[in-house]
N, C-alpha and C positions, 0 to 999 in steps of 0.2 A: 809784605806786612799784613794785608787783609787776609791772605790765605793762611799765613802762619797762625794768626789768632783763631781762624775758623778751625784749623786742625787741632789747636789747643782745646777749644770747646768740645770738639768731637771726642778727644781723649778723656776729658772730664766726664762726658756722658758715659763712655764705655767703662771707665773705672768706677763711676758712680753706681753702675748696675751691680758691681761686685761688693762695694763697701757700704752701700745704703740699705737700711732696713726696707724690706718689701713685704706686702701681704702674702701670707702663705699660700693663698689660692691664686696668686698671679700666674697666668699661663706661661709667662716667661720662665718660671722656675721649673717647668716641665722639661726644659732643655737640660739634659744631663751634664754637659760640660760646664754650663754656668752654675748649676747647683753644686757640682763637685768643687769648683773653684771657691764658691762662697762658703763652703762648709769647712775649709781647712785654713789654718792660720797663714801658711805660705801663700795661698791663693788670695787671701784678703790683703796681705802685705803687697803682693804684686799689683792688685787693684789700686791700693793706695799710691804706689809708685807711679802708676799710669795717671792717676788723678793729679798728683803733684807735678808730673812732667807736663801735663796739659796746662796746668796753672802757670808753670814756668814759661811755656811758649806764649801763653796769653799775656803774661807780664812783659816779656820782651817786645811783643807786637804792640802792646799798648804804649810802652815808652817810645818806641819808634814812631807811632802815630802822633804822640804828643810833640816829639821833636820835629816831625814833618810840618805840623800845623803851626808850631811856634816859629819856624823859619819863614812861613808864609805871611801874607798881608792881613790875615784874620778876617777874610771876606766870607761871602755866602758859600763859596766853593769849599772853604775849609770847614765851615759848620756842617755842610752836607757830608763831607768826608768823615767827620766825627760821628754823625748820626748813622751813616751807612755802616761804619765799623761796629757800632753798638748793636745795630740790627743784625748784622751778619754773624757776630760772635754770640748773640743771644739765641740764634735760630736752633743750633743743635741742642740747646738746653730746654727747649719748649716741651719736649716729650719726655724729659727726664723725670724720675721720681724726685721727691724732695731731697735735695742734696745737703749733706753735712748737718742735718737736724731732722728730727721727727715732727717738727711743728706742722708741716704741710699735711701730714696724715691726721693730725688733730683738727685742722681746718676742715678737712673733708668730713670728719665725723660731726663737727659742729654744724656744718652746712646741712647735713641730713637731719640732725636734731631740729634745727630751725624749720626745716621744710615740713616735718611731721608734727610740729607743734610742741615739742619738748624743749623748753627754753634752756639754752646753754648757761643762762644766769642762775638757774635753779638746779640743774642736774649736770652730772659728768657724762662723758661718752658711754660709760658702762650701762646706761639705760637702753642702749641699742644692742643689737646682736648681729652676727654674720661677718662677712669679709670686711666691712667698713671699719672694724675694730682691730684687725689683725696686725697692723703696723703702728697703732697708736702707742706712744710711750706709756708704759704701765704707771709711771709717776703721775701722769695727768688723767688717768682713766676715770677717777672718781672726783675730779676737780672741775669747778665751774670756770668759765672763761673770763679774763679781764679785758677782752677786746670790746670796742664799741659796737653799735648796731650795724654800721655800714657794711663791713665784710660779712657779717652773719646774714644780712638780708640779701646781699649779692650771692652768697653761697647757697641760700635757699632757692634762689632762681636757677642756679646751676643744677641743684639737686632735682629740680622739676624736669630737667632734660636728660641728665645722665645719672647713673646710680653707682657705678663702680668706683672704688676709692681712687684708683689711678686716674680715671677720667675726671673725677672731681678735682684732683690735684692740678691737672692740666688746665681745667677751667679756672681754678683759683689763680693760676699763674698769669692769667689775663689781667687780673687786678694789678699785679706787679708791673706788667708791661704798660698798663695805663699810667701808673706812677712814673715810669721811665719816660713815657711820651710827654707827660706834663713837665718833667724836668727839661727835656729836650726843647720844649717851647719856651720855658722861662729863662734858661741859662744865658742865651745871648742877650736878653734884656737886662739881666743882672750885670753882665759884662759892660753893657753900655752905661749903666749907672756908675760903675766903678772905674770906667776908662781902661779896661783891660781887654785882652785878646779874646773875643767871643768863641773863636774856633778852639783855642787852647782850653778855655774853661769848659767847653762842651765835651771835648775829648777827655779831659782829666776826670770829669765826674761820671760821664755816661758809660765809658768803655773800660773802666778800670777793673782789675781782678776783684777788688773789694765789691764793686757794684754787681758784676756778673755772677760771682760765686755766691754771695749772700743775698743780693736783691732778687736776681732772676733765678739762679739755681736753687737757692733756699726758699724762694717765693715768700719771704717774710712780709707781713703786713706793713712793716716800717717803710718800705719803698713807696707804697700807695700813700701813706701818711705824709712822707716828705714831698712827694709830687703835689699833693693838695696844699701843703704849706707854701711851696714855691708859687703855685698858682694864686693863692690867697694874697701873697705880697704883691705880685704883679698886678692883679686885678684891682687891688686897693689903690695902688699908685695911679693906674690908668682909668679906672671907672668910678672909684669912690669907696669909702670905708664900709658902707653897708654890704656891698658885694664881697669885699675882702673878709669881713667878719663872718659872713655866712659860709664862705669856703674854709675859714679857720675852724668853724664849728664842724664842718664835714671832716676836716683833718683830725679833730678830737674825737669824732665818731668812729675813727679807725683805731687810734690809740690816743689816750688822753694827753700825752706830751705834745701832740700835734697842735693843741690849742695855744702853745707858747708863742706861735707866730702872731697871735692877736696883739701882742705888745708892739711888734713892728708894724702891724696894720694901723694901729693908732698913731705911731710916731711918723710914718710916712705920709699920712693924710693930714697932719697938723702943719700949720705954718711955722716957720722958724721963730723961736723966741716967744711963743704964745704964753699968756699968763698961766700960772699953775692951776687955777680953777678950770680953765678951758681944757687943759691937758687931762685933768681928772674926769671931767664930764665926757670927754672922748673915750677914755679908757673904760668908763662905766658903760657907755653906749655900745662899744665894740664887744665888751664882755656879755652884755645882755643879748645882743643879736647872736653871737656865737653859741652861748649856752642855750638860747631858745631854739636854734637850729639843731643842736645836739639832742635836746630833750624831745623836740617835735619829731625828729626822725625815729627815735626809739619808740615813741608812742604810736606813730603811724605804722611801724612795722610790727606792733604787738609785743615788743620786747621790753619796753619801759626803760628804766635806768638801773636795772639790776647789776650792771657792770660796776657800780660804785662799791657794792659789797665784796666784789671779787678783786679789787685793786691790790689787796695784800698777797694775792696768789703768787706773783713772780718773786716776792721776797722770801718764799719758802725754800729757795735754793741759794747756795753760795757760789759766786762766780769769781775767778781769780782776776778779772779785769776791773772789779769794783774796788776803788781805793778805800772807802770806809769799811767794806767787808774784810779786806786784807788786813788793814791796820787793827780793826776791832778783833778779828780772829787771832792775830798774833799776840795782842795784849791779853786776850782771854787764855790762850795757851800758856803764856808766861805766868799770869796771875794764878791760874789754876794749879800750876806746879809749885810755885813758891809760897802762895798765900792761901791756897785752897778756896779761891773765889768760885761761886757757882758759874756754870757754863753760860756763855752768850751774854754776860753782863756788859762787857765793853762793846761787843758786836752790835747789840741793839742800840746802845748809846751813840756809837759812831754813826750808825745808819740814820738814826733820828737827827743827829746834828748835821750830817751831810745834807739831808733833804731840806732841813730848815735853812741852811746856808745857801743852798741852790735857789730856794724860793725867795730868800732875802735878796740875793743877787738879781733875780728876775724883777723883783719889785723895785730895786734901785735903778735898773735900766729903764723900767716903765716910767718912773717919776723924774729921773735926772738925765737920761740920755738925750742928746740934741735931737730936736724934731725938725721936720721940713727938709731933710736930706735923704734921698733914696739910697745913696751909698751907705750912710750911717744906719739906716733902717736895716739894710742887708747885713751889715756888720753886727748889729744888735741881735739878729736872728742867729748868726753863727756863734756869737758870744754866749747867749742864753742857753742854746742847745748844748754847746760845748761844756759849760759849767754843769748843766744838768747831767750829762753823761759822766763827767768826771766825779761827781759826788753822789751818783745814784747808788742805791743799795744793791742793785743787780745790773750788770753790764755784759752784754754779749757783743760779739764782733759786729753784728749787723746794726748795733746802735750807732756805730760810727757813720752810718748813712745819714743820720740826723744832721751831721755837721758838714761833711765834705762837700756836698753840692753847693752850699752857700759860701764856703771858704774858697773854693777854686775860682770864684769870680772876683774875689777881693784883691786889692793890691797889698800883698803881704811882704814882710821882711824875707830876705833870701833864705834864711834858715827855716822859717815857717813854711815857705813854699816847698822846699825840699822835703820837709816833714810831711806835707800833704801827699806828695808822691810816694814817700816811704810808706805811709799808711795805706795807700792804694795797693802797693805790692804786698806788704805784710798781711793786710787784712784778707787778701785773696789766698796767699800761700798757707796761712794758718787756718783757713776755713775748715779743711777736712779734719782738723784736730779738735773740733768742738765736741758735740755729743753723739756723733754717729759711730764712735768706736768704743762704746761702753764695754769695759772689761778686757779690751784688746790692748793690754799694756805694752806688750812688745811692739805692736804696730804703732802705738802712740810714740814710743821712744824713737823707733826707727823713722817714723814720719817727722818728728821734730828735728832729728839730725839731718834728714834730707831737705826739709824746708829751710833750715838754717844755712846749709850749703848753697841752696839755690838763691836764697836771699843775699848771701855774700856776692854771688856772681852777678845778680841783677842790680845791686846798689853800691857795693863797696869796692869793686875792682877799679883800677885807673880808667879803663874804658867806660865803665858804668858811671863814674863820676864825671867824665867828660860829656857823656850823654845827658846827664842831669843838668850840667852847665849849659848845654845847648838848648835845653828846654827853658830854663829859668831866665837866661840872659836876654834872648829875644823878647820874652814877655815884658821884661823891664824896659827895653828900648821902645816898645810899641805902645806903652801905656799913654793914654791921652791923645792918640792919633785919631785919624778920620774913620776908624773902624766903626764908629757908632752908627753910621748911615746904613751899614749892612746887617744890623742885628735884628731887623724885623722879620728875618726869614722864619 
């Protein structure tokens, strides 16, 4: 099982060198066989098949790991097995280029900009020159960044030590691993709150194909954000709301949605049934500390709050995973043909309504959700982030990382539990079909067909269904048992 997942990650690395964009000056491209494979469609398709094969091995190893720890007592040994698998399967990906997305190359350019004093909130990467720009997506070349100051400041520290784009990418991946480590620390505590198997919750979140492909391989800032959100909730419950609110501010300093955890920070630190006025005062206090942390960090780093003006940048693209975008786009296409409506009329309206509905739901949770329960605060985090992803105007696969770590620790209905594991597999197998294959439509079609076939083998065959039953059923039996005493690992 451990070896199978490791081999799968190695295959993802090898195939990723073929399908991932690389800087033209990369010495690796001097290897003629690799350059020849990358330059031809059959070669790129072969690389995609290798990647998907690796993800398939990783998926089956992960499900076997979950089945193994589900059958166990949920003790420290099981938690260590889950953590060891996540570490071993991440290892081959540490030296990889950004997988399945070009965002990592943008991170490297923004790190260099911050280091040389060109604020990414005022300029796009095109103010730089040289190899650092060679693999940046042309779409974002003249675009300011919507990220908070924390990853930019960390990137500037990395740029003071290394200068090559690939080296900066590897350094930035350390931030993703920090997020993974924070989750590894928090997840057993979440399981103790909910009375679920901590080893299973850790395995389900830390070692899934979704996590490894998008969080570690893709090194998206979302993993660091979610790790800080998890730490904020635990620290608030165990140390007090001030500390949790400060960590919530740090999560928002990575990406603004990280601040949503502050709702749960307030709920978990209030007594049950407190008067409405006390609830409002706590929410205001948490908001003040978290916003103060966010602003102070930007000012201390010399970046200010320029990210506010760039929050609309992600909305300049349309993604098929966004429900408001799909519905609005479909209505625009229909109205444009039948009624000659101007383009994007319904798209903008649906996006706006979606965000208002998501913010309204978050406000309702903050004002009406039960307080004084750690389990309910955890559920509130999963619910608020889930609705935000569902109604967001832009949704990428890695946005699912906002939800899954909190959901895996909860006592869910059987169907919901199976859905979580389905997301873990689908989110991994679909990762190569995101933005790394621009223009390679044959490869995308063949990749979709291959991924669909592997998905059927992993989840839909009788053997796969029995394997899922073995994961879900023991988790139901063990809920509420003595596993709580082992979760301080």
